[in-house]
GUPAPA-919217 format. One line per field, with one value per atom (N, C-alpha, C, O): residue number from 1; atom name; y, z negated, x negated. Coordinates in steps of 0.001 Angstrom, whole numbers, plus 500000, padded with zeros to 6 digits. Layout:
REM residues N
num <- [NUM:...];
atome <- [CA:...];
y <- [Y:...];
z <- [Z:...];
x <- [X:...];
REM end
This chain:
REM residues 123
num <- [1:1:1:1:2:2:2:2:3:3:3:3:4:4:4:4:5:5:5:5:6:6:6:6:7:7:7:7:8:8:8:8:9:9:9:9:10:10:10:10:11:11:11:11:12:12:12:12:13:13:13:13:14:14:14:14:15:15:15:15:16:16:16:16:17:17:17:17:18:18:18:18:19:19:19:19:20:20:20:20:21:21:21:21:22:22:22:22:23:23:23:23:24:24:24:24:25:25:25:25:26:26:26:26:27:27:27:27:28:28:28:28:29:29:29:29:30:30:30:30:31:31:31:31:32:32:32:32:33:33:33:33:34:34:34:34:35:35:35:35:36:36:36:36:37:37:37:37:38:38:38:38:39:39:39:39:40:40:40:40:41:41:41:41:42:42:42:42:43:43:43:43:44:44:44:44:45:45:45:45:46:46:46:46:47:47:47:47:48:48:48:48:49:49:49:49:50:50:50:50:51:51:51:51:52:52:52:52:53:53:53:53:54:54:54:54:55:55:55:55:56:56:56:56:57:57:57:57:58:58:58:58:59:59:59:59:60:60:60:60:61:61:61:61:62:62:62:62:63:63:63:63:64:64:64:64:65:65:65:65:66:66:66:66:67:67:67:67:68:68:68:68:69:69:69:69:70:70:70:70:71:71:71:71:72:72:72:72:73:73:73:73:74:74:74:74:75:75:75:75:76:76:76:76:77:77:77:77:78:78:78:78:79:79:79:79:80:80:80:80:81:81:81:81:82:82:82:82:83:83:83:83:84:84:84:84:85:85:85:85:86:86:86:86:87:87:87:87:88:88:88:88:89:89:89:89:90:90:90:90:91:91:91:91:92:92:92:92:93:93:93:93:94:94:94:94:95:95:95:95:96:96:96:96:97:97:97:97:98:98:98:98:99:99:99:99:100:100:100:100:101:101:101:101:102:102:102:102:103:103:103:103:104:104:104:104:105:105:105:105:106:106:106:106:107:107:107:107:108:108:108:108:109:109:109:109:110:110:110:110:111:111:111:111:112:112:112:112:113:113:113:113:114:114:114:114:115:115:115:115:116:116:116:116:117:117:117:117:118:118:118:118:119:119:119:119:120:120:120:120:121:121:121:121:122:122:122:122:123:123:123:123];
atome <- [N:CA:C:O:N:CA:C:O:N:CA:C:O:N:CA:C:O:N:CA:C:O:N:CA:C:O:N:CA:C:O:N:CA:C:O:N:CA:C:O:N:CA:C:O:N:CA:C:O:N:CA:C:O:N:CA:C:O:N:CA:C:O:N:CA:C:O:N:CA:C:O:N:CA:C:O:N:CA:C:O:N:CA:C:O:N:CA:C:O:N:CA:C:O:N:CA:C:O:N:CA:C:O:N:CA:C:O:N:CA:C:O:N:CA:C:O:N:CA:C:O:N:CA:C:O:N:CA:C:O:N:CA:C:O:N:CA:C:O:N:CA:C:O:N:CA:C:O:N:CA:C:O:N:CA:C:O:N:CA:C:O:N:CA:C:O:N:CA:C:O:N:CA:C:O:N:CA:C:O:N:CA:C:O:N:CA:C:O:N:CA:C:O:N:CA:C:O:N:CA:C:O:N:CA:C:O:N:CA:C:O:N:CA:C:O:N:CA:C:O:N:CA:C:O:N:CA:C:O:N:CA:C:O:N:CA:C:O:N:CA:C:O:N:CA:C:O:N:CA:C:O:N:CA:C:O:N:CA:C:O:N:CA:C:O:N:CA:C:O:N:CA:C:O:N:CA:C:O:N:CA:C:O:N:CA:C:O:N:CA:C:O:N:CA:C:O:N:CA:C:O:N:CA:C:O:N:CA:C:O:N:CA:C:O:N:CA:C:O:N:CA:C:O:N:CA:C:O:N:CA:C:O:N:CA:C:O:N:CA:C:O:N:CA:C:O:N:CA:C:O:N:CA:C:O:N:CA:C:O:N:CA:C:O:N:CA:C:O:N:CA:C:O:N:CA:C:O:N:CA:C:O:N:CA:C:O:N:CA:C:O:N:CA:C:O:N:CA:C:O:N:CA:C:O:N:CA:C:O:N:CA:C:O:N:CA:C:O:N:CA:C:O:N:CA:C:O:N:CA:C:O:N:CA:C:O:N:CA:C:O:N:CA:C:O:N:CA:C:O:N:CA:C:O:N:CA:C:O:N:CA:C:O:N:CA:C:O:N:CA:C:O:N:CA:C:O:N:CA:C:O:N:CA:C:O:N:CA:C:O:N:CA:C:O:N:CA:C:O:N:CA:C:O:N:CA:C:O:N:CA:C:O:N:CA:C:O:N:CA:C:O:N:CA:C:O:N:CA:C:O:N:CA:C:O:N:CA:C:O:N:CA:C:O:N:CA:C:O:N:CA:C:O];
y <- [196071:195437:194724:194679:194165:193483:194438:194052:195681:196664:196873:196918:196998:197189:196006:196199:194798:193608:193570:193256:193884:193915:194942:194689:196099:197130:196660:196888:196007:195503:194458:194496:193534:192492:193122:192730:194089:194758:195527:195494:196224:196991:196059:196343:194947:193982:193364:193169:193060:192494:193483:193085:194757:195775:195859:196007:195764:195768:194534:194622:193388:192157:192268:191818:192866:193068:193997:193754:195066:195992:195300:195461:194538:193824:192810:192615:192168:191162:191757:191034:193056:193707:193725:193732:193731:193769:192701:192709:191790:190748:189849:189303:189690:188824:189333:188592:190582:191148:190692:190877:190090:189600:188092:187380:187612:186177:185400:184191:186081:185393:186026:187130:185308:185773:186933:187827:186933:187972:189379:190266:189624:190966:191331:192504:190354:190624:191074:192007:190400:190793:192200:192994:192499:193828:194897:195984:194576:195521:195765:196896:194716:194864:195735:196595:195514:196332:197797:198703:198022:199375:200040:201210:199289:199813:200189:201242:199339:199634:200961:201793:201155:202406:203607:204657:203469:204587:204975:206159:203998:204263:204578:204928:204458:204781:206266:207099:206615:208019:208871:210089:208275:209035:209588:208956:210760:211371:210505:210420:209863:209055:207634:206852:207280:205952:204869:203843:205115:204228:203481:204073:202199:201409:201303:201223:201300:201196:202446:202369:203589:204820:204770:205185:204264:204148:203217:203499:202123:201183:201829:201649:202571:203280:204292:204403:205027:206032:205400:205935:204276:203596:203050:203088:202554:202033:203153:202970:204302:205439:205926:206192:206043:206487:205531:205955:204237:203237:203226:202516:204015:204115:203105:202930:202441:201504:202290:203344:201794:202536:202411:201566:203245:203252:204596:205648:204552:205799:205909:207002:204769:204764:203959:203014:204343:203618:203434:204359:202259:202036:201580:200925:201923:201542:201502:202042:200854:200712:201940:202935:201842:202969:203402:204584:202473:202834:203894:204825:203757:204741:205899:207023:205638:206688:207769:208916:207424:208400:209222:210217:208816:209445:210596:210370:211821:212979:213148:213654:212732:212838:211905:212235:210747:209809:210394:210326:210970:211599:212752:212907:213559:214678:214169:214737:213100:212511:212056:212302:211391:210935:212120:212067:213176:214361:215017:215433:215113:215722:214924:215484:213606:212752:212505:211650:213273:213207:211789:211345:211100:209739:209817:210484:209131:208996:208059:207183:208230:207344:207178:208062:206014:205713:205119:204017:205858:205439:205309:206204:204197:204034:204939:205117:205498:206317:205938:205497:206097:205834:206849:207973:206452:207340:208598:209580:208584:209780:210736:211766:210409:211298:212312:211945:213567:214608:214655:214606:214752:214786:216100:216629:216623:217886:217691:216701:218644:218676:220089:220965:220301:221639:222666:223870:222201:223123:223048:223491:222502:222399:220950:220042:220741:219392:218728:219378:217411:216661:215226:214741:214557:213134:212306:212657:211212:210382:209770:209624:209409:208808:209824:209452:211091:212146:212367:212530:212372:212542:211401:211629:210172:209007:209072:208749:209484:209544:210600:210463:211639:212739:212620:213499:211574:211398:211083:210410:211560:211240:209745:209095:209224:207807:207555:208395:206407:206025:205505:204685:205971:205537:204644:205066:203385:202485:202916:202250];
z <- [251271:250310:249226:248077:249559:248562:247481:246321:247862:246873:245853:244651:246312:245417:244473:243274:244981:244133:243140:241967:243589:242683:241578:240421:241935:240931:239899:238701:240364:239448:238515:237308:239057:238241:237228:236061:237662:236755:235661:234504:236016:235036:233994:232797:234460:233545:232630:231439:233176:232359:231277:230142:231619:230632:229519:228349:229884:228861:227974:226759:228582:227800:226818:225678:227254:226361:225206:224058:225524:224479:223479:222269:223978:223094:222224:221063:222769:222010:220767:219810:220771:219620:218380:217257:218576:217406:217410:216532:218371:218467:217236:216896:216570:215385:214260:213324:214343:213290:213418:212498:214572:214802:214620:215172:213853:213596:214712:214836:215523:216587:217936:218019:218988:220351:220770:221488:220333:220786:220402:221255:219155:218840:219648:219954:219993:220830:222224:222791:222775:224101:224052:224975:222966:222830:222714:223280:221976:221849:223202:223519:223998:225329:226221:226948:226168:226954:226512:227342:225217:224688:225209:225591:225223:225754:227223:227646:227988:229414:229563:230394:228761:228815:228401:229039:227347:226875:227856:228025:228495:229366:230799:231608:231120:232472:232743:231890:233916:234196:234544:234663:234711:235117:233919:232864:234089:233006:232612:231431:233587:233284:232893:232543:232942:232566:233370:232831:234654:235526:236448:237379:236201:236999:238455:239320:238749:240144:240918:242099:240270:240941:241312:242406:240408:240673:241865:242724:241903:243001:244330:245352:244309:245512:245967:247157:245012:245339:246021:247002:245504:246103:247493:248399:247657:248965:250002:251131:249625:250544:250872:252032:249849:250053:250974:251770:250861:251704:253133:253993:253383:254733:255074:256249:254082:254367:254783:254213:255763:256286:255381:255614:254358:253460:253610:253401:253976:254154:253221:253005:252662:251802:250546:250557:249468:248203:247689:247754:247187:246489:245076:244849:244131:242739:241939:242353:240788:239911:238999:239143:238060:237178:236306:235984:235921:235071:235753:235100:237060:237796:238270:238397:238533:238980:237943:238294:236669:235594:235365:234642:235970:235727:236713:237869:236254:237148:237631:238731:236824:237249:238428:239325:238420:239528:240808:241867:240713:241884:242395:243602:241478:241871:242582:243592:242058:242678:244098:245020:244283:245616:246560:247714:246080:246914:247288:248432:246328:246602:247641:248396:247668:248633:249895:250716:250029:251213:251490:252637:250429:250531:250459:249584:251384:251275:250116:249799:249483:248366:248191:248508:247676:247242:245852:245692:244839:243459:242800:242910:242122:241359:240134:239537:239770:238559:237821:238451:236504:235770:236185:236572:236102:236574:235712:236152:234499:233652:233800:233127:234668:234900:235965:237018:235710:236697:237689:237310:238972:240034:240806:240964:241286:242032:243418:244095:243822:245187:245724:245017:246956:247546:246923:247067:246227:245606:244084:243432:243515:242055:241615:242445:240324:239781:239614:239290:239843:239720:239327:239493:238806:238482:239755:240637:239872:241084:241325:242473:240251:240453:241035:241806:240676:241234:242705:243546:243006:244401:245254:246361:244754:245522:245739:246821:244720:244852:245866:246504:246016:246940:248293:249139:248517:249793:250884:250625:252102:253197:253521:253377:253947:254318:255577:256475:255635:256847:257889:257585:259088:260177:261086:261583:261314:262168:263608:264431];
x <- [110263:111140:110343:110783:109184:108367:107883:107743:107628:107198:108307:108044:109521:110649:110791:110991:110692:110801:109648:109855:108439:107290:107486:107150:108030:108281:109298:109127:110347:111372:110785:111028:110023:109402:108450:108441:107654:106712:107416:106995:108492:109255:109859:109823:110412:111016:109957:110203:108792:107717:107293:107031:107226:106881:107914:107562:109194:110244:110159:110331:109896:109758:108598:108708:107477:106334:106700:106327:107437:107861:108784:108623:109741:110661:109920:110278:108900:108148:107490:107215:107237:106595:107484:106979:108807:109685:110777:111639:110762:111791:111818:112867:110689:110627:111516:111818:111933:112793:114246:115042:114592:115944:115966:115126:116920:117015:117696:117499:118492:119229:118933:118396:119293:119011:119913:119466:121178:122101:121640:121663:121223:120718:119465:119254:118645:117474:117913:117343:118937:119451:120047:119865:120760:121350:120266:120387:119209:118096:117443:117076:117297:116710:117604:117105:118913:119842:119774:119854:119627:119510:118234:118249:117135:115874:116007:115529:116648:116847:117595:117229:118636:119390:118565:118636:117787:116971:115877:115585:115277:114129:114511:113652:115781:116225:115982:116288:115438:115134:116351:116222:117517:118696:119443:119505:120001:120761:121952:122291:122589:123767:123405:124290:122130:121658:122366:122780:122494:123244:122285:121739:122076:121145:121535:120663:122824:123264:122896:122557:122959:122570:121102:120721:120275:118835:118590:117755:119318:119160:119589:118926:120684:121132:120092:119799:119537:118535:117323:116807:116879:115732:116076:115243:117281:117688:117722:117267:118256:118328:116921:116608:116075:114694:113943:113105:114246:113582:114125:113604:115171:115693:116775:117098:117340:118428:119667:119948:120404:121557:122782:123646:122855:124013:124712:124108:126000:126746:127944:128467:128384:129563:129286:128497:129942:129862:131287:132096:131590:132849:132524:131507:133385:133114:134406:135432:134332:135496:135657:134947:136606:136921:135748:135626:134890:133755:132893:132424:132684:131902:132763:132278:134032:134935:135146:135423:135022:135182:133916:133945:132817:131520:131309:130951:131529:131395:129955:129731:128979:127578:127307:126531:127946:127784:128373:127749:129579:130197:129344:129159:128827:127967:126720:126304:126123:124934:125257:124478:126404:126806:126991:126565:127618:127836:126514:126329:125588:124284:123496:122701:123728:123033:123863:123532:124946:125809:126310:126361:126671:127204:128721:129274:129395:130833:131143:130338:132291:132615:134114:134910:134465:135823:135672:135148:136137:135967:137336:138174:137552:138785:138720:137658:139850:139941:141216:142178:141246:142487:143560:143240:144812:145883:146020:146618:145478:145602:144414:144366:143461:142322:142686:143207:142423:142700:141548:140378:141900:140897:141031:142132:139890:139957:140549:140273:141361:141916:141714:141216:142096:141941:142885:142669:143934:144890:144866:145811:143812:143704:143584:143543:143530:143393:144750:145744:144771:146022:145721:144601:146733:146590:146714:147497:145958:146025:147396:147814:148108:149425:150410:151295:150269:151122:150767:151651:149477:149047:149571:150059:149476:149942:151458:151948:152183:153655:154081:155125:153290:153642:152957:153121:152208:151515:152528:153525:152284:153199:153165:152130:154270:154355:153553:153505:152931:152190:153164:154030:153025:153887:153058:152014:153521:152733:152685:152058];
REM end
């Protein structure tokens, strides 16, 4: 775990050094923070630029027992994230907007239609 923390600290220090090279061009702190966030997105090695996916990947590689992932609509709409979870054999429950079509065994459907047609739970 210390290696992971050291890597994170080192990566952040490198970004801070990079930002320091042009931070003087910004008169206020907010544009500097936005520039740093933009750099993080650009330099992320993932196609979807998703930091949580990178963290999950490192946790799995390190042998942490993770079998399920839950996430909000921002991640639920990301098909690359779902594909990544499937490729890594991770179970998942992701929120999606009701107007997004989701794959089922009989074709694509809206989640609100699936929920309305689901059988009632019997206690």
